Structures are given as structure tokens and as C-alpha cells.
mmCIF file of the N, C-alpha and C atoms, coordinates in Angstrom:
data_MODEL
# 
_entry.id   MODEL 
# 
loop_
_atom_site.group_PDB 
_atom_site.id 
_atom_site.type_symbol 
_atom_site.label_atom_id 
_atom_site.label_alt_id 
_atom_site.label_comp_id 
_atom_site.label_asym_id 
_atom_site.label_entity_id 
_atom_site.label_seq_id 
_atom_site.pdbx_PDB_ins_code 
_atom_site.Cartn_x 
_atom_site.Cartn_y 
_atom_site.Cartn_z 
_atom_site.occupancy 
_atom_site.B_iso_or_equiv 
_atom_site.pdbx_formal_charge 
_atom_site.auth_seq_id 
_atom_site.auth_comp_id 
_atom_site.auth_asym_id 
_atom_site.auth_atom_id 
_atom_site.pdbx_PDB_model_num 
ATOM 1   N N  . MET A 1 1  ? 0.848   -1.174 0.000  1.00 0.00 ? 1  MET A N  1 
ATOM 2   C CA . MET A 1 1  ? 0.000   0.000  0.000  1.00 0.00 ? 1  MET A CA 1 
ATOM 3   C C  . MET A 1 1  ? 0.894   1.238  0.000  1.00 0.00 ? 1  MET A C  1 
ATOM 4   N N  . THR A 1 2  ? 0.676   2.115  -0.928 1.00 0.00 ? 2  THR A N  1 
ATOM 5   C CA . THR A 1 2  ? 1.457   3.350  -0.988 1.00 0.00 ? 2  THR A CA 1 
ATOM 6   C C  . THR A 1 2  ? 0.584   4.530  -0.594 1.00 0.00 ? 2  THR A C  1 
ATOM 7   N N  . LEU A 1 3  ? 1.195   5.473  0.064  1.00 0.00 ? 3  LEU A N  1 
ATOM 8   C CA . LEU A 1 3  ? 0.476   6.679  0.470  1.00 0.00 ? 3  LEU A CA 1 
ATOM 9   C C  . LEU A 1 3  ? 0.537   7.699  -0.654 1.00 0.00 ? 3  LEU A C  1 
ATOM 10  N N  . PRO A 1 4  ? -0.520  8.466  -0.832 1.00 0.00 ? 4  PRO A N  1 
ATOM 11  C CA . PRO A 1 4  ? -0.486  9.492  -1.881 1.00 0.00 ? 4  PRO A CA 1 
ATOM 12  C C  . PRO A 1 4  ? 0.499   10.604 -1.519 1.00 0.00 ? 4  PRO A C  1 
ATOM 13  N N  . LEU A 1 5  ? 1.123   11.160 -2.501 1.00 0.00 ? 5  LEU A N  1 
ATOM 14  C CA . LEU A 1 5  ? 2.061   12.258 -2.274 1.00 0.00 ? 5  LEU A CA 1 
ATOM 15  C C  . LEU A 1 5  ? 1.293   13.544 -2.007 1.00 0.00 ? 5  LEU A C  1 
ATOM 16  N N  . PRO A 1 6  ? 1.814   14.416 -1.128 1.00 0.00 ? 6  PRO A N  1 
ATOM 17  C CA . PRO A 1 6  ? 1.119   15.683 -0.883 1.00 0.00 ? 6  PRO A CA 1 
ATOM 18  C C  . PRO A 1 6  ? 1.216   16.590 -2.104 1.00 0.00 ? 6  PRO A C  1 
ATOM 19  N N  . SER A 1 7  ? 0.231   17.457 -2.244 1.00 0.00 ? 7  SER A N  1 
ATOM 20  C CA . SER A 1 7  ? 0.231   18.385 -3.368 1.00 0.00 ? 7  SER A CA 1 
ATOM 21  C C  . SER A 1 7  ? 1.336   19.425 -3.177 1.00 0.00 ? 7  SER A C  1 
ATOM 22  N N  . LEU A 1 8  ? 1.681   20.077 -4.232 1.00 0.00 ? 8  LEU A N  1 
ATOM 23  C CA . LEU A 1 8  ? 2.728   21.098 -4.184 1.00 0.00 ? 8  LEU A CA 1 
ATOM 24  C C  . LEU A 1 8  ? 2.302   22.265 -3.289 1.00 0.00 ? 8  LEU A C  1 
ATOM 25  N N  . GLU A 1 9  ? 1.019   22.621 -3.327 1.00 0.00 ? 9  GLU A N  1 
ATOM 26  C CA . GLU A 1 9  ? 0.521   23.707 -2.487 1.00 0.00 ? 9  GLU A CA 1 
ATOM 27  C C  . GLU A 1 9  ? 0.642   23.358 -1.004 1.00 0.00 ? 9  GLU A C  1 
ATOM 28  N N  . MET A 1 10 ? 0.324   22.114 -0.654 1.00 0.00 ? 10 MET A N  1 
ATOM 29  C CA . MET A 1 10 ? 0.417   21.695 0.741  1.00 0.00 ? 10 MET A CA 1 
ATOM 30  C C  . MET A 1 10 ? 1.871   21.697 1.199  1.00 0.00 ? 10 MET A C  1 
ATOM 31  N N  . LEU A 1 11 ? 2.754   21.219 0.371  1.00 0.00 ? 11 LEU A N  1 
ATOM 32  C CA . LEU A 1 11 ? 4.169   21.214 0.710  1.00 0.00 ? 11 LEU A CA 1 
ATOM 33  C C  . LEU A 1 11 ? 4.695   22.636 0.892  1.00 0.00 ? 11 LEU A C  1 
ATOM 34  N N  . ALA A 1 12 ? 4.268   23.554 0.026  1.00 0.00 ? 12 ALA A N  1 
ATOM 35  C CA . ALA A 1 12 ? 4.689   24.951 0.139  1.00 0.00 ? 12 ALA A CA 1 
ATOM 36  C C  . ALA A 1 12 ? 4.163   25.572 1.439  1.00 0.00 ? 12 ALA A C  1 
ATOM 37  N N  . ALA A 1 13 ? 2.923   25.253 1.807  1.00 0.00 ? 13 ALA A N  1 
ATOM 38  C CA . ALA A 1 13 ? 2.352   25.790 3.045  1.00 0.00 ? 13 ALA A CA 1 
ATOM 39  C C  . ALA A 1 13 ? 3.115   25.278 4.264  1.00 0.00 ? 13 ALA A C  1 
ATOM 40  N N  . VAL A 1 14 ? 3.513   24.026 4.249  1.00 0.00 ? 14 VAL A N  1 
ATOM 41  C CA . VAL A 1 14 ? 4.268   23.450 5.365  1.00 0.00 ? 14 VAL A CA 1 
ATOM 42  C C  . VAL A 1 14 ? 5.636   24.122 5.462  1.00 0.00 ? 14 VAL A C  1 
ATOM 43  N N  . VAL A 1 15 ? 6.291   24.347 4.350  1.00 0.00 ? 15 VAL A N  1 
ATOM 44  C CA . VAL A 1 15 ? 7.611   24.991 4.355  1.00 0.00 ? 15 VAL A CA 1 
ATOM 45  C C  . VAL A 1 15 ? 7.501   26.424 4.862  1.00 0.00 ? 15 VAL A C  1 
ATOM 46  N N  . VAL A 1 16 ? 6.487   27.163 4.411  1.00 0.00 ? 16 VAL A N  1 
ATOM 47  C CA . VAL A 1 16 ? 6.304   28.546 4.863  1.00 0.00 ? 16 VAL A CA 1 
ATOM 48  C C  . VAL A 1 16 ? 6.018   28.580 6.361  1.00 0.00 ? 16 VAL A C  1 
ATOM 49  N N  . ALA A 1 17 ? 5.164   27.669 6.844  1.00 0.00 ? 17 ALA A N  1 
ATOM 50  C CA . ALA A 1 17 ? 4.863   27.618 8.275  1.00 0.00 ? 17 ALA A CA 1 
ATOM 51  C C  . ALA A 1 17 ? 6.110   27.273 9.085  1.00 0.00 ? 17 ALA A C  1 
ATOM 52  N N  . PHE A 1 18 ? 6.927   26.354 8.580  1.00 0.00 ? 18 PHE A N  1 
ATOM 53  C CA . PHE A 1 18 ? 8.158   25.996 9.280  1.00 0.00 ? 18 PHE A CA 1 
ATOM 54  C C  . PHE A 1 18 ? 9.111   27.186 9.347  1.00 0.00 ? 18 PHE A C  1 
ATOM 55  N N  . LEU A 1 19 ? 9.282   27.888 8.239  1.00 0.00 ? 19 LEU A N  1 
ATOM 56  C CA . LEU A 1 19 ? 10.178  29.042 8.226  1.00 0.00 ? 19 LEU A CA 1 
ATOM 57  C C  . LEU A 1 19 ? 9.663   30.159 9.134  1.00 0.00 ? 19 LEU A C  1 
ATOM 58  N N  . ALA A 1 20 ? 8.359   30.383 9.153  1.00 0.00 ? 20 ALA A N  1 
ATOM 59  C CA . ALA A 1 20 ? 7.800   31.405 10.038 1.00 0.00 ? 20 ALA A CA 1 
ATOM 60  C C  . ALA A 1 20 ? 8.030   31.024 11.493 1.00 0.00 ? 20 ALA A C  1 
ATOM 61  N N  . GLY A 1 21 ? 7.864   29.763 11.823 1.00 0.00 ? 21 GLY A N  1 
ATOM 62  C CA . GLY A 1 21 ? 8.105   29.308 13.185 1.00 0.00 ? 21 GLY A CA 1 
ATOM 63  C C  . GLY A 1 21 ? 9.572   29.371 13.563 1.00 0.00 ? 21 GLY A C  1 
ATOM 64  N N  . ALA A 1 22 ? 10.447  29.093 12.617 1.00 0.00 ? 22 ALA A N  1 
ATOM 65  C CA . ALA A 1 22 ? 11.877  29.125 12.886 1.00 0.00 ? 22 ALA A CA 1 
ATOM 66  C C  . ALA A 1 22 ? 12.381  30.559 13.085 1.00 0.00 ? 22 ALA A C  1 
ATOM 67  N N  . CYS A 1 23 ? 11.724  31.529 12.462 1.00 0.00 ? 23 CYS A N  1 
ATOM 68  C CA . CYS A 1 23 ? 12.144  32.925 12.586 1.00 0.00 ? 23 CYS A CA 1 
ATOM 69  C C  . CYS A 1 23 ? 11.576  33.606 13.823 1.00 0.00 ? 23 CYS A C  1 
ATOM 70  N N  . CYS A 1 24 ? 10.591  33.006 14.437 1.00 0.00 ? 24 CYS A N  1 
ATOM 71  C CA . CYS A 1 24 ? 9.915   33.611 15.591 1.00 0.00 ? 24 CYS A CA 1 
ATOM 72  C C  . CYS A 1 24 ? 10.686  33.265 16.863 1.00 0.00 ? 24 CYS A C  1 
ATOM 73  N N  . PRO A 1 25 ? 11.024  34.260 17.693 1.00 0.00 ? 25 PRO A N  1 
ATOM 74  C CA . PRO A 1 25 ? 11.698  33.964 18.955 1.00 0.00 ? 25 PRO A CA 1 
ATOM 75  C C  . PRO A 1 25 ? 10.817  33.086 19.845 1.00 0.00 ? 25 PRO A C  1 
ATOM 76  N N  . THR A 1 26 ? 11.418  32.174 20.551 1.00 0.00 ? 26 THR A N  1 
ATOM 77  C CA . THR A 1 26 ? 10.668  31.213 21.359 1.00 0.00 ? 26 THR A CA 1 
ATOM 78  C C  . THR A 1 26 ? 9.830   31.895 22.431 1.00 0.00 ? 26 THR A C  1 
ATOM 79  N N  . TYR A 1 27 ? 10.399  32.880 23.121 1.00 0.00 ? 27 TYR A N  1 
ATOM 80  C CA . TYR A 1 27 ? 9.639   33.544 24.191 1.00 0.00 ? 27 TYR A CA 1 
ATOM 81  C C  . TYR A 1 27 ? 8.422   34.258 23.641 1.00 0.00 ? 27 TYR A C  1 
ATOM 82  N N  . TYR A 1 28 ? 8.537   34.835 22.453 1.00 0.00 ? 28 TYR A N  1 
ATOM 83  C CA . TYR A 1 28 ? 7.409   35.539 21.842 1.00 0.00 ? 28 TYR A CA 1 
ATOM 84  C C  . TYR A 1 28 ? 6.303   34.551 21.486 1.00 0.00 ? 28 TYR A C  1 
ATOM 85  N N  . ALA A 1 29 ? 6.679   33.438 20.883 1.00 0.00 ? 29 ALA A N  1 
ATOM 86  C CA . ALA A 1 29 ? 5.689   32.429 20.504 1.00 0.00 ? 29 ALA A CA 1 
ATOM 87  C C  . ALA A 1 29 ? 5.009   31.847 21.738 1.00 0.00 ? 29 ALA A C  1 
ATOM 88  N N  . THR A 1 30 ? 5.757   31.609 22.789 1.00 0.00 ? 30 THR A N  1 
ATOM 89  C CA . THR A 1 30 ? 5.190   31.068 24.021 1.00 0.00 ? 30 THR A CA 1 
ATOM 90  C C  . THR A 1 30 ? 4.183   32.038 24.624 1.00 0.00 ? 30 THR A C  1 
ATOM 91  N N  . GLU A 1 31 ? 4.513   33.317 24.645 1.00 0.00 ? 31 GLU A N  1 
ATOM 92  C CA . GLU A 1 31 ? 3.583   34.308 25.181 1.00 0.00 ? 31 GLU A CA 1 
ATOM 93  C C  . GLU A 1 31 ? 2.313   34.387 24.344 1.00 0.00 ? 31 GLU A C  1 
ATOM 94  N N  . ARG A 1 32 ? 2.421   34.286 23.029 1.00 0.00 ? 32 ARG A N  1 
ATOM 95  C CA . ARG A 1 32 ? 1.229   34.318 22.171 1.00 0.00 ? 32 ARG A CA 1 
ATOM 96  C C  . ARG A 1 32 ? 0.346   33.105 22.440 1.00 0.00 ? 32 ARG A C  1 
ATOM 97  N N  . LEU A 1 33 ? 0.953   31.929 22.604 1.00 0.00 ? 33 LEU A N  1 
ATOM 98  C CA . LEU A 1 33 ? 0.166   30.728 22.883 1.00 0.00 ? 33 LEU A CA 1 
ATOM 99  C C  . LEU A 1 33 ? -0.495  30.806 24.256 1.00 0.00 ? 33 LEU A C  1 
ATOM 100 N N  . ARG A 1 34 ? 0.211   31.336 25.243 1.00 0.00 ? 34 ARG A N  1 
ATOM 101 C CA . ARG A 1 34 ? -0.382  31.495 26.578 1.00 0.00 ? 34 ARG A CA 1 
ATOM 102 C C  . ARG A 1 34 ? -1.561  32.453 26.527 1.00 0.00 ? 34 ARG A C  1 
ATOM 103 N N  . GLY A 1 35 ? -1.418  33.534 25.796 1.00 0.00 ? 35 GLY A N  1 
ATOM 104 C CA . GLY A 1 35 ? -2.505  34.494 25.659 1.00 0.00 ? 35 GLY A CA 1 
ATOM 105 C C  . GLY A 1 35 ? -3.714  33.878 24.969 1.00 0.00 ? 35 GLY A C  1 
ATOM 106 N N  . PHE A 1 36 ? -3.465  33.071 23.950 1.00 0.00 ? 36 PHE A N  1 
ATOM 107 C CA . PHE A 1 36 ? -4.553  32.386 23.259 1.00 0.00 ? 36 PHE A CA 1 
ATOM 108 C C  . PHE A 1 36 ? -5.257  31.421 24.205 1.00 0.00 ? 36 PHE A C  1 
ATOM 109 N N  . GLY A 1 37 ? -4.484  30.707 25.018 1.00 0.00 ? 37 GLY A N  1 
ATOM 110 C CA . GLY A 1 37 ? -5.074  29.773 25.978 1.00 0.00 ? 37 GLY A CA 1 
ATOM 111 C C  . GLY A 1 37 ? -5.909  30.495 27.017 1.00 0.00 ? 37 GLY A C  1 
ATOM 112 N N  . ARG A 1 38 ? -5.407  31.618 27.513 1.00 0.00 ? 38 ARG A N  1 
ATOM 113 C CA . ARG A 1 38 ? -6.167  32.391 28.505 1.00 0.00 ? 38 ARG A CA 1 
ATOM 114 C C  . ARG A 1 38 ? -7.478  32.893 27.907 1.00 0.00 ? 38 ARG A C  1 
ATOM 115 N N  . ALA A 1 39 ? -7.418  33.399 26.681 1.00 0.00 ? 39 ALA A N  1 
ATOM 116 C CA . ALA A 1 39 ? -8.633  33.907 26.036 1.00 0.00 ? 39 ALA A CA 1 
ATOM 117 C C  . ALA A 1 39 ? -9.625  32.787 25.773 1.00 0.00 ? 39 ALA A C  1 
ATOM 118 N N  . THR A 1 40 ? -9.137  31.625 25.425 1.00 0.00 ? 40 THR A N  1 
ATOM 119 C CA . THR A 1 40 ? -10.019 30.492 25.146 1.00 0.00 ? 40 THR A CA 1 
ATOM 120 C C  . THR A 1 40 ? -10.668 29.974 26.419 1.00 0.00 ? 40 THR A C  1 
ATOM 121 N N  . PHE A 1 41 ? -9.872  29.752 27.457 1.00 0.00 ? 41 PHE A N  1 
ATOM 122 C CA . PHE A 1 41 ? -10.410 29.190 28.694 1.00 0.00 ? 41 PHE A CA 1 
ATOM 123 C C  . PHE A 1 41 ? -11.235 30.198 29.486 1.00 0.00 ? 41 PHE A C  1 
ATOM 124 N N  . ALA A 1 42 ? -11.069 31.487 29.239 1.00 0.00 ? 42 ALA A N  1 
ATOM 125 C CA . ALA A 1 42 ? -11.870 32.490 29.934 1.00 0.00 ? 42 ALA A CA 1 
ATOM 126 C C  . ALA A 1 42 ? -13.339 32.421 29.506 1.00 0.00 ? 42 ALA A C  1 
ATOM 127 N N  . LYS A 1 43 ? -13.605 31.856 28.325 1.00 0.00 ? 43 LYS A N  1 
ATOM 128 C CA . LYS A 1 43 ? -14.974 31.759 27.826 1.00 0.00 ? 43 LYS A CA 1 
ATOM 129 C C  . LYS A 1 43 ? -15.714 30.544 28.380 1.00 0.00 ? 43 LYS A C  1 
ATOM 130 N N  . ILE A 1 44 ? -15.007 29.621 29.001 1.00 0.00 ? 44 ILE A N  1 
ATOM 131 C CA . ILE A 1 44 ? -15.631 28.420 29.541 1.00 0.00 ? 44 ILE A CA 1 
ATOM 132 C C  . ILE A 1 44 ? -16.184 28.744 30.930 1.00 0.00 ? 44 ILE A C  1 
ATOM 133 N N  . PRO A 1 45 ? -17.489 28.522 31.161 1.00 0.00 ? 45 PRO A N  1 
ATOM 134 C CA . PRO A 1 45 ? -18.032 28.798 32.487 1.00 0.00 ? 45 PRO A CA 1 
ATOM 135 C C  . PRO A 1 45 ? -17.466 27.832 33.517 1.00 0.00 ? 45 PRO A C  1 
ATOM 136 N N  . TYR A 1 46 ? -17.216 28.353 34.714 1.00 0.00 ? 46 TYR A N  1 
ATOM 137 C CA . TYR A 1 46 ? -16.643 27.529 35.772 1.00 0.00 ? 46 TYR A CA 1 
ATOM 138 C C  . TYR A 1 46 ? -17.643 27.398 36.902 1.00 0.00 ? 46 TYR A C  1 
ATOM 139 N N  . GLN A 1 47 ? -17.871 26.198 37.338 1.00 0.00 ? 47 GLN A N  1 
ATOM 140 C CA . GLN A 1 47 ? -18.754 25.924 38.459 1.00 0.00 ? 47 GLN A CA 1 
ATOM 141 C C  . GLN A 1 47 ? -17.928 25.238 39.539 1.00 0.00 ? 47 GLN A C  1 
ATOM 142 N N  . PRO A 1 48 ? -17.761 25.870 40.723 1.00 0.00 ? 48 PRO A N  1 
ATOM 143 C CA . PRO A 1 48 ? -16.968 25.226 41.776 1.00 0.00 ? 48 PRO A CA 1 
ATOM 144 C C  . PRO A 1 48 ? -17.684 24.005 42.339 1.00 0.00 ? 48 PRO A C  1 
ATOM 145 N N  . PRO A 1 49 ? -16.948 23.090 42.958 1.00 0.00 ? 49 PRO A N  1 
ATOM 146 C CA . PRO A 1 49 ? -17.578 21.931 43.584 1.00 0.00 ? 49 PRO A CA 1 
ATOM 147 C C  . PRO A 1 49 ? -18.530 22.372 44.701 1.00 0.00 ? 49 PRO A C  1 
ATOM 148 N N  . PRO A 1 50 ? -19.540 21.579 45.021 1.00 0.00 ? 50 PRO A N  1 
ATOM 149 C CA . PRO A 1 50 ? -20.485 21.956 46.079 1.00 0.00 ? 50 PRO A CA 1 
ATOM 150 C C  . PRO A 1 50 ? -19.766 22.188 47.403 1.00 0.00 ? 50 PRO A C  1 
ATOM 151 N N  . GLY A 1 51 ? -20.131 23.263 48.085 1.00 0.00 ? 51 GLY A N  1 
ATOM 152 C CA . GLY A 1 51 ? -19.563 23.571 49.387 1.00 0.00 ? 51 GLY A CA 1 
ATOM 153 C C  . GLY A 1 51 ? -18.298 24.398 49.345 1.00 0.00 ? 51 GLY A C  1 
ATOM 154 N N  . MET A 1 52 ? -17.842 24.821 48.163 1.00 0.00 ? 52 MET A N  1 
ATOM 155 C CA . MET A 1 52 ? -16.615 25.622 48.053 1.00 0.00 ? 52 MET A CA 1 
ATOM 156 C C  . MET A 1 52 ? -16.922 26.934 47.371 1.00 0.00 ? 52 MET A C  1 
ATOM 157 N N  . ASP A 1 53 ? -16.208 27.991 47.806 1.00 0.00 ? 53 ASP A N  1 
ATOM 158 C CA . ASP A 1 53 ? -16.298 29.272 47.118 1.00 0.00 ? 53 ASP A CA 1 
ATOM 159 C C  . ASP A 1 53 ? -15.525 29.187 45.809 1.00 0.00 ? 53 ASP A C  1 
ATOM 160 N N  . ARG A 1 54 ? -15.866 30.082 44.893 1.00 0.00 ? 54 ARG A N  1 
ATOM 161 C CA . ARG A 1 54 ? -15.184 30.083 43.597 1.00 0.00 ? 54 ARG A CA 1 
ATOM 162 C C  . ARG A 1 54 ? -13.690 30.367 43.759 1.00 0.00 ? 54 ARG A C  1 
ATOM 163 N N  . GLU A 1 55 ? -13.324 31.354 44.585 1.00 0.00 ? 55 GLU A N  1 
ATOM 164 C CA . GLU A 1 55 ? -11.901 31.687 44.784 1.00 0.00 ? 55 GLU A CA 1 
ATOM 165 C C  . GLU A 1 55 ? -11.164 30.569 45.480 1.00 0.00 ? 55 GLU A C  1 
ATOM 166 N N  . GLU A 1 56 ? -11.832 29.891 46.413 1.00 0.00 ? 56 GLU A N  1 
ATOM 167 C CA . GLU A 1 56 ? -11.201 28.789 47.134 1.00 0.00 ? 56 GLU A CA 1 
ATOM 168 C C  . GLU A 1 56 ? -10.955 27.597 46.208 1.00 0.00 ? 56 GLU A C  1 
ATOM 169 N N  . ALA A 1 57 ? -11.893 27.344 45.285 1.00 0.00 ? 57 ALA A N  1 
ATOM 170 C CA . ALA A 1 57 ? -11.761 26.201 44.390 1.00 0.00 ? 57 ALA A CA 1 
ATOM 171 C C  . ALA A 1 57 ? -10.683 26.422 43.343 1.00 0.00 ? 57 ALA A C  1 
ATOM 172 N N  . MET A 1 58 ? -10.474 27.659 42.957 1.00 0.00 ? 58 MET A N  1 
ATOM 173 C CA . MET A 1 58 ? -9.480  27.925 41.924 1.00 0.00 ? 58 MET A CA 1 
ATOM 174 C C  . MET A 1 58 ? -8.120  27.894 42.539 1.00 0.00 ? 58 MET A C  1 
# 
């Protein structure tokens, strides 16, 4: 069984993404990902366990 070869456009997109990631400083990329995670998880409603305050549970 042979796997199909990726298209030229897909290969170009992977190379561009790799080069963009390689040029980005690690600390900058980490801060952007942390910010994205904070923004994403801030939208999820939080319900503390029964008998606990919200601040105490967090």
C-alpha cells in the first residue's frame, strides 16, 4: 500500500509555516500561545464543587 504524495501547495504551506516558526523567537511564541489559551479558557463557564467558594476552588 502506498500513500499518496502531498500536493505542491500543501508542501509549500508546510515549508512557509516551518520558516515562520523558525524565525519567531521562542519567548514571543510562548507568550502568544499562553494568551490564546487564557482567552479560550476564559470563555468556559466555571462551576466550583459543592460547598466551596469560587476563589477557594481555583
